[in-house]
N, CA, C and O atoms as a GROMACS GRO file, in nm:
protein
  552
    1UNK      N    1   0.086  -0.128  -0.002
    1UNK     CA    2  -0.001   0.015  -0.033
    1UNK      C    3   0.108   0.154  -0.006
    1UNK      O    4   0.186   0.182   0.084
    2UNK      N    5   0.077   0.206  -0.101
    2UNK     CA    6   0.139   0.343  -0.112
    2UNK      C    7   0.086   0.451  -0.033
    2UNK      O    8  -0.014   0.501  -0.083
    3UNK      N    9   0.132   0.510   0.097
    3UNK     CA   10   0.074   0.612   0.139
    3UNK      C   11   0.120   0.746   0.092
    3UNK      O   12   0.235   0.757   0.050
    4UNK      N   13   0.042   0.846   0.096
    4UNK     CA   14   0.089   0.989   0.046
    4UNK      C   15   0.033   1.068   0.181
    4UNK      O   16  -0.064   1.037   0.250
    5UNK      N   17   0.121   1.176   0.197
    5UNK     CA   18   0.115   1.261   0.289
    5UNK      C   19   0.126   1.394   0.243
    5UNK      O   20   0.220   1.438   0.177
    6UNK      N   21   0.003   1.470   0.288
    6UNK     CA   22   0.007   1.647   0.237
    6UNK      C   23  -0.016   1.708   0.364
    6UNK      O   24  -0.088   1.651   0.446
    7UNK      N   25   0.036   1.811   0.388
    7UNK     CA   26  -0.024   1.930   0.520
    7UNK      C   27  -0.072   2.051   0.456
    7UNK      O   28  -0.079   2.079   0.336
    8UNK      N   29  -0.109   2.124   0.569
    8UNK     CA   30  -0.203   2.248   0.506
    8UNK      C   31  -0.270   2.298   0.621
    8UNK      O   32  -0.262   2.253   0.736
    9UNK      N   33  -0.346   2.411   0.572
    9UNK     CA   34  -0.408   2.490   0.664
    9UNK      C   35  -0.572   2.432   0.646
    9UNK      O   36  -0.636   2.376   0.735
   10UNK      N   37  -0.625   2.464   0.495
   10UNK     CA   38  -0.757   2.402   0.439
   10UNK      C   39  -0.837   2.517   0.530
   10UNK      O   40  -0.930   2.467   0.593
   11UNK      N   41  -0.825   2.624   0.545
   11UNK     CA   42  -0.923   2.698   0.594
   11UNK      C   43  -1.064   2.753   0.516
   11UNK      O   44  -1.176   2.756   0.566
   12UNK      N   45  -1.034   2.788   0.402
   12UNK     CA   46  -1.157   2.806   0.337
   12UNK      C   47  -1.106   2.717   0.218
   12UNK      O   48  -1.012   2.725   0.139
   13UNK      N   49  -1.212   2.625   0.240
   13UNK     CA   50  -1.180   2.504   0.129
   13UNK      C   51  -1.252   2.555   0.016
   13UNK      O   52  -1.371   2.588   0.008
   14UNK      N   53  -1.120   2.558  -0.110
   14UNK     CA   54  -1.170   2.590  -0.242
   14UNK      C   55  -1.111   2.503  -0.357
   14UNK      O   56  -1.044   2.405  -0.324
   15UNK      N   57  -1.133   2.537  -0.517
   15UNK     CA   58  -1.107   2.441  -0.616
   15UNK      C   59  -0.956   2.403  -0.610
   15UNK      O   60  -0.913   2.290  -0.630
   16UNK      N   61  -0.892   2.496  -0.584
   16UNK     CA   62  -0.729   2.465  -0.568
   16UNK      C   63  -0.719   2.351  -0.472
   16UNK      O   64  -0.657   2.246  -0.493
   17UNK      N   65  -0.788   2.383  -0.358
   17UNK     CA   66  -0.768   2.251  -0.250
   17UNK      C   67  -0.823   2.142  -0.298
   17UNK      O   68  -0.739   2.054  -0.276
   18UNK      N   69  -0.912   2.097  -0.348
   18UNK     CA   70  -0.996   1.969  -0.382
   18UNK      C   71  -0.909   1.929  -0.487
   18UNK      O   72  -0.884   1.808  -0.491
   19UNK      N   73  -0.848   2.016  -0.587
   19UNK     CA   74  -0.757   1.964  -0.732
   19UNK      C   75  -0.678   1.917  -0.662
   19UNK      O   76  -0.691   1.795  -0.657
   20UNK      N   77  -0.561   1.972  -0.576
   20UNK     CA   78  -0.442   1.922  -0.507
   20UNK      C   79  -0.440   1.770  -0.447
   20UNK      O   80  -0.367   1.676  -0.475
   21UNK      N   81  -0.550   1.782  -0.350
   21UNK     CA   82  -0.587   1.677  -0.293
   21UNK      C   83  -0.633   1.543  -0.383
   21UNK      O   84  -0.609   1.428  -0.348
   22UNK      N   85  -0.703   1.580  -0.504
   22UNK     CA   86  -0.752   1.483  -0.568
   22UNK      C   87  -0.630   1.420  -0.660
   22UNK      O   88  -0.628   1.301  -0.690
   23UNK      N   89  -0.535   1.509  -0.698
   23UNK     CA   90  -0.416   1.470  -0.741
   23UNK      C   91  -0.318   1.408  -0.640
   23UNK      O   92  -0.231   1.336  -0.690
   24UNK      N   93  -0.318   1.420  -0.535
   24UNK     CA   94  -0.225   1.381  -0.436
   24UNK      C   95  -0.263   1.246  -0.412
   24UNK      O   96  -0.187   1.150  -0.412
   25UNK      N   97  -0.403   1.245  -0.390
   25UNK     CA   98  -0.476   1.102  -0.389
   25UNK      C   99  -0.424   0.982  -0.505
   25UNK      O  100  -0.393   0.863  -0.496
   26UNK      N  101  -0.432   1.072  -0.609
   26UNK     CA  102  -0.398   0.976  -0.725
   26UNK      C  103  -0.281   0.908  -0.768
   26UNK      O  104  -0.263   0.847  -0.873
   27UNK      N  105  -0.150   0.940  -0.611
   27UNK     CA  106  -0.026   0.909  -0.631
   27UNK      C  107  -0.038   0.801  -0.548
   27UNK      O  108   0.071   0.752  -0.517
   28UNK      N  109  -0.116   0.759  -0.509
   28UNK     CA  110  -0.098   0.607  -0.375
   28UNK      C  111  -0.238   0.568  -0.370
   28UNK      O  112  -0.332   0.593  -0.447
   29UNK      N  113  -0.230   0.495  -0.253
   29UNK     CA  114  -0.374   0.424  -0.217
   29UNK      C  115  -0.409   0.517  -0.065
   29UNK      O  116  -0.530   0.529  -0.047
   30UNK      N  117  -0.349   0.561   0.009
   30UNK     CA  118  -0.404   0.612   0.126
   30UNK      C  119  -0.349   0.762   0.132
   30UNK      O  120  -0.233   0.788   0.100
   31UNK      N  121  -0.433   0.853   0.172
   31UNK     CA  122  -0.426   1.005   0.139
   31UNK      C  123  -0.447   1.052   0.300
   31UNK      O  124  -0.548   1.034   0.369
   32UNK      N  125  -0.328   1.112   0.335
   32UNK     CA  126  -0.294   1.149   0.485
   32UNK      C  127  -0.306   1.288   0.463
   32UNK      O  128  -0.254   1.338   0.364
   33UNK      N  129  -0.383   1.368   0.562
   33UNK     CA  130  -0.374   1.489   0.539
   33UNK      C  131  -0.317   1.525   0.702
   33UNK      O  132  -0.352   1.454   0.796
   34UNK      N  133  -0.217   1.654   0.722
   34UNK     CA  134  -0.148   1.677   0.829
   34UNK      C  135  -0.232   1.839   0.826
   34UNK      O  136  -0.254   1.921   0.736
   35UNK      N  137  -0.261   1.834   0.961
   35UNK     CA  138  -0.366   1.979   0.929
   35UNK      C  139  -0.315   2.028   1.044
   35UNK      O  140  -0.302   1.969   1.150
   36UNK      N  141  -0.278   2.168   1.009
   36UNK     CA  142  -0.263   2.271   1.089
   36UNK      C  143  -0.320   2.308   1.227
   36UNK      O  144  -0.441   2.294   1.246
   37UNK      N  145  -0.254   2.348   1.308
   37UNK     CA  146  -0.338   2.387   1.432
   37UNK      C  147  -0.364   2.525   1.415
   37UNK      O  148  -0.295   2.601   1.348
   38UNK      N  149  -0.474   2.558   1.482
   38UNK     CA  150  -0.527   2.719   1.486
   38UNK      C  151  -0.405   2.813   1.539
   38UNK      O  152  -0.410   2.927   1.492
   39UNK      N  153  -0.315   2.791   1.612
   39UNK     CA  154  -0.214   2.874   1.657
   39UNK      C  155  -0.126   2.888   1.532
   39UNK      O  156  -0.098   2.999   1.487
   40UNK      N  157  -0.075   2.754   1.469
   40UNK     CA  158   0.016   2.786   1.342
   40UNK      C  159  -0.038   2.864   1.253
   40UNK      O  160   0.030   2.953   1.203
   41UNK      N  161  -0.190   2.842   1.209
   41UNK     CA  162  -0.251   2.918   1.092
   41UNK      C  163  -0.241   3.047   1.137
   41UNK      O  164  -0.188   3.128   1.061
   42UNK      N  165  -0.290   3.093   1.272
   42UNK     CA  166  -0.240   3.246   1.298
   42UNK      C  167  -0.116   3.291   1.270
   42UNK      O  168  -0.091   3.395   1.210
   43UNK      N  169  -0.048   3.220   1.308
   43UNK     CA  170   0.106   3.248   1.309
   43UNK      C  171   0.174   3.264   1.149
   43UNK      O  172   0.264   3.341   1.115
   44UNK      N  173   0.098   3.166   1.066
   44UNK     CA  174   0.159   3.209   0.922
   44UNK      C  175   0.063   3.298   0.834
   44UNK      O  176   0.116   3.360   0.741
   45UNK      N  177  -0.069   3.310   0.852
   45UNK     CA  178  -0.151   3.379   0.785
   45UNK      C  179  -0.215   3.532   0.866
   45UNK      O  180  -0.286   3.607   0.800
   46UNK      N  181  -0.192   3.557   0.969
   46UNK     CA  182  -0.218   3.675   1.023
   46UNK      C  183  -0.332   3.609   1.172
   46UNK      O  184  -0.371   3.494   1.194
   47UNK      N  185  -0.354   3.735   1.248
   47UNK     CA  186  -0.434   3.731   1.344
   47UNK      C  187  -0.590   3.719   1.336
   47UNK      O  188  -0.668   3.702   1.430
   48UNK      N  189  -0.622   3.732   1.192
   48UNK     CA  190  -0.777   3.729   1.149
   48UNK      C  191  -0.803   3.592   1.097
   48UNK      O  192  -0.909   3.567   1.038
   49UNK      N  193  -0.703   3.494   1.117
   49UNK     CA  194  -0.696   3.361   1.060
   49UNK      C  195  -0.683   3.277   1.170
   49UNK      O  196  -0.614   3.336   1.253
   50UNK      N  197  -0.724   3.143   1.219
   50UNK     CA  198  -0.829   3.080   1.100
   50UNK      C  199  -0.972   3.113   1.084
   50UNK      O  200  -1.050   3.122   1.178
   51UNK      N  201  -0.999   3.130   0.968
   51UNK     CA  202  -1.160   3.168   0.996
   51UNK      C  203  -1.260   3.043   1.037
   51UNK      O  204  -1.376   3.065   1.073
   52UNK      N  205  -1.205   2.911   1.029
   52UNK     CA  206  -1.263   2.789   1.071
   52UNK      C  207  -1.151   2.731   1.137
   52UNK      O  208  -1.036   2.718   1.094
   53UNK      N  209  -1.217   2.686   1.289
   53UNK     CA  210  -1.144   2.615   1.364
   53UNK      C  211  -1.093   2.473   1.306
   53UNK      O  212  -1.150   2.409   1.218
   54UNK      N  213  -0.969   2.435   1.378
   54UNK     CA  214  -0.921   2.316   1.326
   54UNK      C  215  -0.997   2.223   1.310
   54UNK      O  216  -0.991   2.164   1.202
   55UNK      N  217  -1.086   2.183   1.404
   55UNK     CA  218  -1.204   2.069   1.432
   55UNK      C  219  -1.266   2.146   1.308
   55UNK      O  220  -1.188   2.120   1.217
   56UNK      N  221  -1.349   2.212   1.266
   56UNK     CA  222  -1.415   2.254   1.127
   56UNK      C  223  -1.330   2.223   1.005
   56UNK      O  224  -1.374   2.169   0.904
   57UNK      N  225  -1.214   2.260   1.022
   57UNK     CA  226  -1.156   2.229   0.899
   57UNK      C  227  -1.108   2.093   0.850
   57UNK      O  228  -1.072   2.053   0.739
   58UNK      N  229  -1.122   2.023   0.992
   58UNK     CA  230  -1.086   1.876   0.982
   58UNK      C  231  -1.244   1.792   0.941
   58UNK      O  232  -1.250   1.698   0.862
   59UNK      N  233  -1.344   1.841   1.004
   59UNK     CA  234  -1.458   1.782   0.959
   59UNK      C  235  -1.511   1.796   0.797
   59UNK      O  236  -1.579   1.716   0.734
   60UNK      N  237  -1.464   1.905   0.759
   60UNK     CA  238  -1.478   1.969   0.593
   60UNK      C  239  -1.410   1.852   0.499
   60UNK      O  240  -1.455   1.801   0.396
   61UNK      N  241  -1.282   1.824   0.570
   61UNK     CA  242  -1.176   1.736   0.497
   61UNK      C  243  -1.249   1.609   0.512
   61UNK      O  244  -1.280   1.550   0.408
   62UNK      N  245  -1.280   1.561   0.619
   62UNK     CA  246  -1.338   1.430   0.653
   62UNK      C  247  -1.448   1.407   0.523
   62UNK      O  248  -1.450   1.308   0.451
   63UNK      N  249  -1.534   1.519   0.514
   63UNK     CA  250  -1.633   1.497   0.380
   63UNK      C  251  -1.593   1.482   0.258
   63UNK      O  252  -1.673   1.480   0.164
   64UNK      N  253  -1.471   1.468   0.244
   64UNK     CA  254  -1.388   1.451   0.076
   64UNK      C  255  -1.348   1.305   0.063
   64UNK      O  256  -1.267   1.239   0.128
   65UNK      N  257  -1.427   1.272  -0.039
   65UNK     CA  258  -1.405   1.099  -0.068
   65UNK      C  259  -1.233   1.071  -0.110
   65UNK      O  260  -1.181   0.960  -0.120
   66UNK      N  261  -1.164   1.208  -0.132
   66UNK     CA  262  -1.034   1.160  -0.147
   66UNK      C  263  -0.946   1.169  -0.036
   66UNK      O  264  -0.828   1.138  -0.056
   67UNK      N  265  -0.977   1.202   0.070
   67UNK     CA  266  -0.899   1.228   0.223
   67UNK      C  267  -0.925   1.085   0.275
   67UNK      O  268  -1.043   1.049   0.278
   68UNK      N  269  -0.835   1.003   0.313
   68UNK     CA  270  -0.840   0.885   0.384
   68UNK      C  271  -0.821   0.927   0.541
   68UNK      O  272  -0.908   0.886   0.618
   69UNK      N  273  -0.740   0.985   0.580
   69UNK     CA  274  -0.738   0.998   0.750
   69UNK      C  275  -0.681   1.150   0.770
   69UNK      O  276  -0.612   1.203   0.683
   70UNK      N  277  -0.709   1.203   0.871
   70UNK     CA  278  -0.661   1.325   0.889
   70UNK      C  279  -0.568   1.341   1.059
   70UNK      O  280  -0.608   1.312   1.172
   71UNK      N  281  -0.454   1.390   1.019
   71UNK     CA  282  -0.392   1.419   1.140
   71UNK      C  283  -0.372   1.578   1.207
   71UNK      O  284  -0.292   1.663   1.167
   72UNK      N  285  -0.472   1.592   1.324
   72UNK     CA  286  -0.464   1.721   1.386
   72UNK      C  287  -0.344   1.741   1.451
   72UNK      O  288  -0.324   1.688   1.561
   73UNK      N  289  -0.267   1.807   1.400
   73UNK     CA  290  -0.134   1.873   1.458
   73UNK      C  291  -0.172   1.946   1.587
   73UNK      O  292  -0.288   1.980   1.614
   74UNK      N  293  -0.062   1.967   1.664
   74UNK     CA  294  -0.035   2.049   1.759
   74UNK      C  295   0.015   2.155   1.718
   74UNK      O  296   0.068   2.159   1.608
   75UNK      N  297   0.008   2.259   1.796
   75UNK     CA  298   0.085   2.355   1.768
   75UNK      C  299   0.233   2.319   1.765
   75UNK      O  300   0.281   2.252   1.857
   76UNK      N  301   0.317   2.366   1.651
   76UNK     CA  302   0.427   2.324   1.625
   76UNK      C  303   0.543   2.477   1.627
   76UNK      O  304   0.518   2.594   1.596
   77UNK      N  305   0.669   2.414   1.675
   77UNK     CA  306   0.754   2.558   1.653
   77UNK      C  307   0.862   2.543   1.590
   77UNK      O  308   0.942   2.636   1.577
   78UNK      N  309   0.887   2.401   1.531
   78UNK     CA  310   1.036   2.352   1.491
   78UNK      C  311   1.016   2.277   1.374
   78UNK      O  312   0.926   2.194   1.364
   79UNK      N  313   1.113   2.307   1.265
   79UNK     CA  314   1.133   2.172   1.162
   79UNK      C  315   1.127   2.011   1.245
   79UNK      O  316   1.059   1.913   1.215
   80UNK      N  317   1.212   2.026   1.341
   80UNK     CA  318   1.243   1.883   1.425
   80UNK      C  319   1.106   1.823   1.407
   80UNK      O  320   1.090   1.712   1.356
   81UNK      N  321   0.975   1.925   1.466
   81UNK     CA  322   0.876   1.830   1.507
   81UNK      C  323   0.804   1.799   1.385
   81UNK      O  324   0.743   1.693   1.376
   82UNK      N  325   0.807   1.891   1.280
   82UNK     CA  326   0.767   1.808   1.164
   82UNK      C  327   0.809   1.704   1.092
   82UNK      O  328   0.756   1.632   1.007
   83UNK      N  329   0.942   1.709   1.153
   83UNK     CA  330   1.041   1.607   1.081
   83UNK      C  331   1.000   1.458   1.145
   83UNK      O  332   0.990   1.347   1.093
   84UNK      N  333   0.984   1.499   1.265
   84UNK     CA  334   0.907   1.376   1.371
   84UNK      C  335   0.805   1.324   1.331
   84UNK      O  336   0.803   1.201   1.327
   85UNK      N  337   0.701   1.388   1.292
   85UNK     CA  338   0.565   1.340   1.230
   85UNK      C  339   0.605   1.270   1.089
   85UNK      O  340   0.555   1.164   1.052
   86UNK      N  341   0.678   1.324   1.032
   86UNK     CA  342   0.710   1.258   0.887
   86UNK      C  343   0.768   1.111   0.921
   86UNK      O  344   0.727   1.012   0.861
   87UNK      N  345   0.872   1.105   1.026
   87UNK     CA  346   0.900   1.002   1.078
   87UNK      C  347   0.801   0.878   1.119
   87UNK      O  348   0.804   0.762   1.079
   88UNK      N  349   0.733   0.928   1.191
   88UNK     CA  350   0.613   0.849   1.255
   88UNK      C  351   0.514   0.788   1.147
   88UNK      O  352   0.480   0.670   1.148
   89UNK      N  353   0.468   0.894   1.041
   89UNK     CA  354   0.367   0.849   0.967
   89UNK      C  355   0.455   0.761   0.854
   89UNK      O  356   0.410   0.653   0.817
   90UNK      N  357   0.550   0.797   0.815
   90UNK     CA  358   0.673   0.727   0.710
   90UNK      C  359   0.583   0.700   0.562
   90UNK      O  360   0.567   0.592   0.507
   91UNK      N  361   0.537   0.821   0.522
   91UNK     CA  362   0.497   0.800   0.386
   91UNK      C  363   0.580   0.778   0.262
   91UNK      O  364   0.688   0.834   0.242
   92UNK      N  365   0.519   0.692   0.181
   92UNK     CA  366   0.608   0.653   0.047
   92UNK      C  367   0.616   0.802  -0.007
   92UNK      O  368   0.730   0.835  -0.040
   93UNK      N  369   0.529   0.886  -0.021
   93UNK     CA  370   0.535   1.003  -0.096
   93UNK      C  371   0.483   1.120  -0.015
   93UNK      O  372   0.386   1.098   0.058
   94UNK      N  373   0.528   1.226  -0.016
   94UNK     CA  374   0.508   1.364   0.041
   94UNK      C  375   0.469   1.415  -0.094
   94UNK      O  376   0.528   1.390  -0.199
   95UNK      N  377   0.352   1.499  -0.077
   95UNK     CA  378   0.302   1.589  -0.206
   95UNK      C  379   0.301   1.709  -0.156
   95UNK      O  380   0.272   1.727  -0.038
   96UNK      N  381   0.335   1.814  -0.245
   96UNK     CA  382   0.342   1.953  -0.198
   96UNK      C  383   0.272   2.014  -0.320
   96UNK      O  384   0.235   1.948  -0.416
   97UNK      N  385   0.257   2.152  -0.306
   97UNK     CA  386   0.220   2.239  -0.412
   97UNK      C  387   0.344   2.310  -0.466
   97UNK      O  388   0.432   2.358  -0.395
   98UNK      N  389   0.344   2.312  -0.589
   98UNK     CA  390   0.421   2.392  -0.637
   98UNK      C  391   0.454   2.523  -0.605
   98UNK      O  392   0.351   2.590  -0.594
   99UNK      N  393   0.549   2.584  -0.587
   99UNK     CA  394   0.575   2.697  -0.501
   99UNK      C  395   0.565   2.707  -0.346
   99UNK      O  396   0.557   2.815  -0.288
  100UNK      N  397   0.565   2.591  -0.285
  100UNK     CA  398   0.546   2.546  -0.148
  100UNK      C  399   0.710   2.644  -0.126
  100UNK      O  400   0.810   2.649  -0.198
  101UNK      N  401   0.681   2.706  -0.004
  101UNK     CA  402   0.770   2.819   0.042
  101UNK      C  403   0.894   2.717   0.136
  101UNK      O  404   1.007   2.754   0.170
  102UNK      N  405   0.829   2.580   0.160
  102UNK     CA  406   0.940   2.470   0.260
  102UNK      C  407   0.937   2.385   0.192
  102UNK      O  408   0.918   2.272   0.236
  103UNK      N  409   0.957   2.412   0.051
  103UNK     CA  410   0.997   2.271  -0.044
  103UNK      C  411   1.131   2.227   0.001
  103UNK      O  412   1.140   2.108   0.029
  104UNK      N  413   1.218   2.286   0.011
  104UNK     CA  414   1.326   2.234   0.094
  104UNK      C  415   1.363   2.136   0.234
  104UNK      O  416   1.443   2.046   0.263
  105UNK      N  417   1.258   2.210   0.296
  105UNK     CA  418   1.271   2.121   0.413
  105UNK      C  419   1.191   1.969   0.426
  105UNK      O  420   1.207   1.866   0.491
  106UNK      N  421   1.092   2.020   0.322
  106UNK     CA  422   0.992   1.869   0.270
  106UNK      C  423   1.085   1.773   0.172
  106UNK      O  424   1.069   1.652   0.155
  107UNK      N  425   1.148   1.828   0.133
  107UNK     CA  426   1.233   1.712   0.060
  107UNK      C  427   1.339   1.690   0.139
  107UNK      O  428   1.372   1.572   0.125
  108UNK      N  429   1.403   1.742   0.210
  108UNK     CA  430   1.499   1.674   0.313
  108UNK      C  431   1.418   1.586   0.397
  108UNK      O  432   1.482   1.486   0.429
  109UNK      N  433   1.273   1.590   0.453
  109UNK     CA  434   1.218   1.512   0.517
  109UNK      C  435   1.166   1.388   0.408
  109UNK      O  436   1.156   1.275   0.454
  110UNK      N  437   1.147   1.401   0.328
  110UNK     CA  438   1.128   1.280   0.233
  110UNK      C  439   1.246   1.225   0.205
  110UNK      O  440   1.231   1.104   0.185
  111UNK      N  441   1.381   1.269   0.194
  111UNK     CA  442   1.501   1.183   0.194
  111UNK      C  443   1.538   1.112   0.322
  111UNK      O  444   1.614   1.016   0.331
  112UNK      N  445   1.474   1.172   0.419
  112UNK     CA  446   1.542   1.095   0.542
  112UNK      C  447   1.441   0.982   0.564
  112UNK      O  448   1.448   0.922   0.672
  113UNK      N  449   1.376   0.958   0.502
  113UNK     CA  450   1.273   0.811   0.555
  113UNK      C  451   1.269   0.728   0.363
  113UNK      O  452   1.210   0.624   0.336
  114UNK      N  453   1.356   0.821   0.255
  114UNK     CA  454   1.337   0.724   0.167
  114UNK      C  455   1.196   0.727   0.053
  114UNK      O  456   1.164   0.649  -0.036
  115UNK      N  457   1.141   0.839   0.097
  115UNK     CA  458   1.007   0.855   0.018
  115UNK      C  459   1.025   0.987  -0.120
  115UNK      O  460   1.114   1.071  -0.126
  116UNK      N  461   0.955   0.974  -0.179
  116UNK     CA  462   0.970   1.043  -0.310
  116UNK      C  463   0.869   1.211  -0.247
  116UNK      O  464   0.772   1.216  -0.172
  117UNK      N  465   0.929   1.304  -0.303
  117UNK     CA  466   0.864   1.429  -0.319
  117UNK      C  467   0.811   1.442  -0.445
  117UNK      O  468   0.867   1.433  -0.554
  118UNK      N  469   0.702   1.465  -0.420
  118UNK     CA  470   0.589   1.499  -0.579
  118UNK      C  471   0.546   1.682  -0.566
  118UNK      O  472   0.486   1.743  -0.477
  119UNK      N  473   0.586   1.714  -0.654
  119UNK     CA  474   0.573   1.868  -0.686
  119UNK      C  475   0.427   1.865  -0.751
  119UNK      O  476   0.430   1.788  -0.847
  120UNK      N  477   0.309   1.919  -0.734
  120UNK     CA  478   0.165   1.921  -0.798
  120UNK      C  479   0.165   2.034  -0.848
  120UNK      O  480   0.211   2.116  -0.769
  121UNK      N  481   0.128   2.086  -0.965
  121UNK     CA  482   0.134   2.218  -1.024
  121UNK      C  483   0.002   2.274  -0.979
  121UNK      O  484  -0.111   2.227  -0.980
  122UNK      N  485   0.060   2.406  -0.933
  122UNK     CA  486  -0.057   2.533  -0.878
  122UNK      C  487  -0.180   2.504  -1.005
  122UNK      O  488  -0.166   2.482  -1.125
  123UNK      N  489  -0.317   2.518  -0.911
  123UNK     CA  490  -0.412   2.546  -0.998
  123UNK      C  491  -0.405   2.698  -0.991
  123UNK      O  492  -0.357   2.735  -0.885
  124UNK      N  493  -0.441   2.801  -1.077
  124UNK     CA  494  -0.454   2.938  -1.058
  124UNK      C  495  -0.589   2.942  -1.060
  124UNK      O  496  -0.660   2.937  -1.161
  125UNK      N  497  -0.627   2.952  -0.937
  125UNK     CA  498  -0.752   2.998  -0.877
  125UNK      C  499  -0.728   3.079  -0.752
  125UNK      O  500  -0.629   3.059  -0.682
  126UNK      N  501  -0.820   3.170  -0.725
  126UNK     CA  502  -0.810   3.230  -0.582
  126UNK      C  503  -0.769   3.156  -0.461
  126UNK      O  504  -0.833   3.054  -0.436
  127UNK      N  505  -0.674   3.189  -0.381
  127UNK     CA  506  -0.633   3.116  -0.261
  127UNK      C  507  -0.724   3.192  -0.134
  127UNK      O  508  -0.784   3.299  -0.139
  128UNK      N  509  -0.712   3.097  -0.020
  128UNK     CA  510  -0.792   3.140   0.093
  128UNK      C  511  -0.767   3.286   0.100
  128UNK      O  512  -0.858   3.368   0.085
  129UNK      N  513  -0.610   3.325   0.131
  129UNK     CA  514  -0.647   3.476   0.176
  129UNK      C  515  -0.683   3.570   0.050
  129UNK      O  516  -0.692   3.692   0.058
  130UNK      N  517  -0.701   3.502  -0.057
  130UNK     CA  518  -0.755   3.614  -0.168
  130UNK      C  519  -0.939   3.626  -0.151
  130UNK      O  520  -1.016   3.722  -0.156
  131UNK      N  521  -0.954   3.486  -0.132
  131UNK     CA  522  -1.101   3.474  -0.082
  131UNK      C  523  -1.163   3.554   0.023
  131UNK      O  524  -1.266   3.620   0.018
  132UNK      N  525  -1.061   3.532   0.143
  132UNK     CA  526  -1.110   3.581   0.260
  132UNK      C  527  -1.121   3.787   0.228
  132UNK      O  528  -1.206   3.858   0.283
  133UNK      N  529  -1.050   3.822   0.164
  133UNK     CA  530  -1.030   3.978   0.134
  133UNK      C  531  -1.182   4.012   0.056
  133UNK      O  532  -1.272   4.091   0.087
  134UNK      N  533  -1.169   3.919  -0.053
  134UNK     CA  534  -1.289   3.924  -0.116
  134UNK      C  535  -1.461   3.895  -0.035
  134UNK      O  536  -1.574   3.927  -0.071
  135UNK      N  537  -1.430   3.853   0.033
  135UNK     CA  538  -1.539   3.810   0.094
  135UNK      C  539  -1.578   3.926   0.241
  135UNK      O  540  -1.680   3.932   0.311
  136UNK      N  541  -1.456   4.004   0.247
  136UNK     CA  542  -1.457   4.103   0.372
  136UNK      C  543  -1.420   4.036   0.522
  136UNK      O  544  -1.462   4.073   0.632
  137UNK      N  545  -1.351   3.951   0.500
  137UNK     CA  546  -1.331   3.838   0.614
  137UNK      C  547  -1.193   3.889   0.697
  137UNK      O  548  -1.180   3.878   0.819
  138UNK      N  549  -1.099   3.943   0.612
  138UNK     CA  550  -0.979   4.011   0.652
  138UNK      C  551  -0.946   4.149   0.613
  138UNK      O  552  -0.841   4.200   0.651
   0.00000   0.00000   0.00000
């Protein structure tokens, strides 16, 4: 069985998220989503985020047929903590979106467990941050 690991905030679920998750699922048999904590989303995206709590975001992801398992991450403050998660999950593939600012770190995580890093081309659609601004939520 081939396991694929992805990570993210998935705050306002949109077409780009769905496309990414479906493409990631097509890479293997089991798709695991590492879902960022509310605190980490706030640190990465700003004080007005997340719009949905981690539990709400988890429930939305659970409704998607392409997602097999969700790991609700605790607040993480270091790359060592993410590396530990990757070691524990031990996926065959780590899938990321083109342009991911953490590509080098995720490549190192994949290499550390002899997994493949697959970069999925970004779909040009409004991001969560752009949608939040359009909806006057930020």
